[in-house]
PAMINU-26056 format. One line per field, with one value per residue (C-alpha): residue number from 1; residue in one letter; x, y, z. Coordinates in pm, 1 decimal. Layout:
<recs>
i c(NUM  ...)
aa c(A  ...)
X c(X  ...)
Y c(Y  ...)
Z c(Z  ...)
</recs>
This chain:
<recs>
i c(1  2  3  4  5  6  7  8  9  10  11  12  13  14  15  16  17  18  19  20  21  22  23  24  25  26  27  28  29  30  31  32  33  34  35  36  37  38  39  40  41  42  43  44  45  46  47  48  49  50  51  52  53  54  55  56  57  58  59  60  61  62  63  64  65  66  67  68  69  70  71  72  73  74  75  76  77  78  79  80  81  82  83  84)
aa c(M  P  D  Q  I  Q  H  F  L  L  V  Y  D  V  A  H  S  E  A  E  V  T  E  Y  G  T  D  Y  E  V  A  L  A  A  Y  S  E  R  E  R  A  A  R  E  N  H  E  D  L  D  I  V  L  V  G  A  D  S  I  E  T  V  R  R  T  H  S  S  Y  F  E  L  R  V  G  S  G  F  D  S  F  L  P  A)
X c(2425.4  1963.9  2000.6  1886.5  1566.7  1522.2  1272.7  1008.3  768.8  512.3  293.1  -15.1  -296.0  -622.9  -761.2  -534.1  -462.1  -93.5  192.8  595.9  776.2  1102.9  1402.5  1591.2  1783.2  1919.5  1848.1  1520.6  1615.3  1626.2  1298.3  1104.1  1216.6  1017.1  784.1  601.2  790.2  529.4  215.3  279.4  276.8  -20.3  -200.5  -152.3  -224.3  -514.8  -423.7  -580.4  -348.5  -193.1  171.8  309.0  678.6  737.6  1044.0  1152.3  1416.9  1344.1  1087.8  1012.4  851.2  625.3  511.3  337.7  248.1  97.6  18.9  -292.8  -63.3  174.9  -63.6  191.0  164.4  433.5  520.7  347.2  644.8  726.3  774.0  1077.7  1141.3  1042.2  1287.0  1390.9)
Y c(94.2  200.8  400.8  111.2  37.1  249.8  191.6  418.8  375.1  500.1  591.0  737.3  798.6  840.2  988.5  1234.5  1276.9  1293.4  1048.2  1041.4  870.2  672.0  651.7  271.8  325.9  10.4  -158.7  -410.1  -578.3  -320.8  -167.9  -503.1  -525.0  -150.5  -243.2  -539.5  -390.0  -107.1  -358.5  -510.4  -217.1  -59.0  -431.3  -411.1  -82.5  -48.3  229.3  330.1  360.9  232.2  125.4  139.9  -36.3  69.2  64.7  286.9  523.3  767.4  1007.4  1214.7  830.8  775.8  1103.5  1053.4  719.9  719.4  1094.6  1029.4  1027.3  1331.4  1606.3  1834.2  2071.6  2175.8  1896.6  1630.4  1464.5  1526.3  1815.4  1703.7  1505.5  1838.5  2029.1  2412.5)
Z c(-2247.0  -2217.5  -1942.9  -1613.6  -1405.3  -1088.8  -821.4  -607.5  -341.4  -407.8  -117.9  -123.1  206.2  -27.2  291.6  328.2  25.1  74.7  -46.5  -26.6  -261.3  -153.0  -412.4  -352.0  -745.6  -948.9  -541.6  -640.6  -373.2  -92.0  -277.8  -258.1  76.8  218.6  -99.1  166.6  563.6  441.3  313.1  558.4  879.4  675.1  688.8  1053.3  1144.0  971.8  727.4  440.0  201.2  -190.9  -178.4  -526.9  -667.1  -967.1  -1185.5  -1416.1  -1616.7  -1431.9  -1217.5  -1470.5  -1571.4  -1246.7  -1302.5  -1649.5  -1574.7  -1242.7  -1273.1  -951.6  -666.0  -805.0  -670.7  -657.8  -345.8  -130.7  121.0  -85.6  -93.3  -435.0  -495.4  -378.0  -760.5  -950.9  -1163.0  -929.6)
</recs>
C-alpha cells in the first residue's frame, strides 16, 4: 500500500526569516481549516507571512520541495523534524 499523504502547514515570517510548521497527518479537513484560519488572521493583522498548506508523503519531501522555508536553526520550528 502506498504511503498516505501527510499535510503540513508552513508559516514563514518574511520580515524575521522565521518559520513554523504544524503537521496534521492525513486529516486534510482539519489542515484546510487551520490554513484558512491562519490566512484570515494574517490578513486581519496585516502580517507579512507566506502561508502554505503542503501535502506530501513525508516531512523530508517537504524539506526538498520547499527548501527556501527551511532555514535550519534551533527554534526555527523545523528543527524538530530533523533526525536526531
